[in-house]
C-alpha positions, 0 to 999 in steps of 0.5 A: 337575682334582680341585678342579674336580670338587669345585667341580662337585659341591659346589653340587649337594650343597647344592641337592640336600641335602634329597633326598640326605638322604632318599635316604641314609636310605632306602638305609641302611634297605633295604640288607641288612647282609651279614657279613664273610667267615669262615674263617682270616684267613691262607692260602697258595696253592701255587707254586714258589720262594720265598714271596711274602708278601702283606698285604691291609688296609682296610674291608669289601671287604678283609674280604670282605663279600659272599663267604663266605670270606676265601679266596674274597674279596680276600685269597685271589683276589689271592694266586691271581692273584699266584701265576698271574702269577709261578709262586711260592707266596703266603702272604697275611694280611688285617686291617681292618673293615667301616665303617673309614675310612682313618684308622681302618685306619691306627690300628687295623688296619695295626699288626696286619700282619706283615712282608710282601713287598707290600701291597694297600690297600683304603679310600675308600668309608667316607671318601666317605660321611663326606664327608671333605674332600679334603686330609684324605683325602690326608693320612689316606691317606699316613698309612696307607701309612706305618703299613702300612710301619711294620708290613709293612716298606718294601714296595711298596704297591698302592692300589686306586682308588675304585670306579665309585660312579655304577654302584652299583645300591643308590644311587638317582639323584641320590644315585648321581651326586653320590657318584660325582662326589665319588668321582672327585675322591677318586680323583684325590687317591689318584693324587696321593698315589701319585705323591709316595710311593716305590714306591706304585701306584694303580690304578683298575679299572672295574666289570665286568659289573654282574650278576656283580659285585655281592652281594645288597646291590647295594653290595659285590662278590660272590664273582665280583666280587672274583675279577674285581677281584683279577685286574685289580689284579694285572695292572695292578700288574705293567704299571704297576710295569714289572716282576714283583712283588718278590722277598722282602726278606732279613732280614725 
C-alpha cells in the first residue's frame, strides 16, 4: 500500500512542481518562527511506587515549539499521562532539535539520553519536507531506534506516527494535499519498521479540534495540542501493548 501511495503522489509532485515550489517558499516566508520551549529539560510528576523513567527524543515537537515550557509540552504532558495511567511517579528527560531529521536525531541527540524505562520518538516532518526516499526513511528510523536503545537501554519504544499533514492550516492547496499523501506513505513505512523490531509500538493519532490544536504558526501544536496528543499516545500505547507500561529494569 505504501508504494501505491507513493506512485500516486509522484506524478502529482512532478506535474505540480512549479506551483509547489512557489507555495513552499511562500509558506517559509510568512510562517512565524516560534522558539523551542524553555525551562528544564528534565522534570518529574508525583506518584506512588517505583519511578518510571521516560525519555522523549526528536524534532521540534519533542522540543515543544508552540508551547512555552517543556513541562507543558510533550515531555511534561506525556509524563503526566503516564503517571495518571499507572499511579506511579514519572521522571522525564528530553533531547532533540528543531529541524532535525531522523538521521540527525540518531547521530546527535539519541546519544544524549540517559538510561530510561520507556522512550517516545517524535520525528518525520523534516524528512517529509526534505522528500527523503521511503527506503532511506525506513533505514534511518530503524537506525534511530537502535541509537535510542544504545543510550537508554533495551526499552519499549513508542514511535509517534506522522501527523495529518493534509489538515495543517499553514499549508495551502495543492501543497497540503501532496505532502499529506506523502506523509501517509511515510506513516505506512513507520508501521513496517515497528512491526519488525521487538517492543516497538507505532501509533498514529488524528488531529483533534483544529482551533485548539495548533499554535500561532498554524503548523506546530499549541500547549493544548501537546496535551491532547500526549494523552492519546499514552492511551494508545497501553492498549496496543496489551499491558500497562513496563516495570523499571533492574541494574540500570
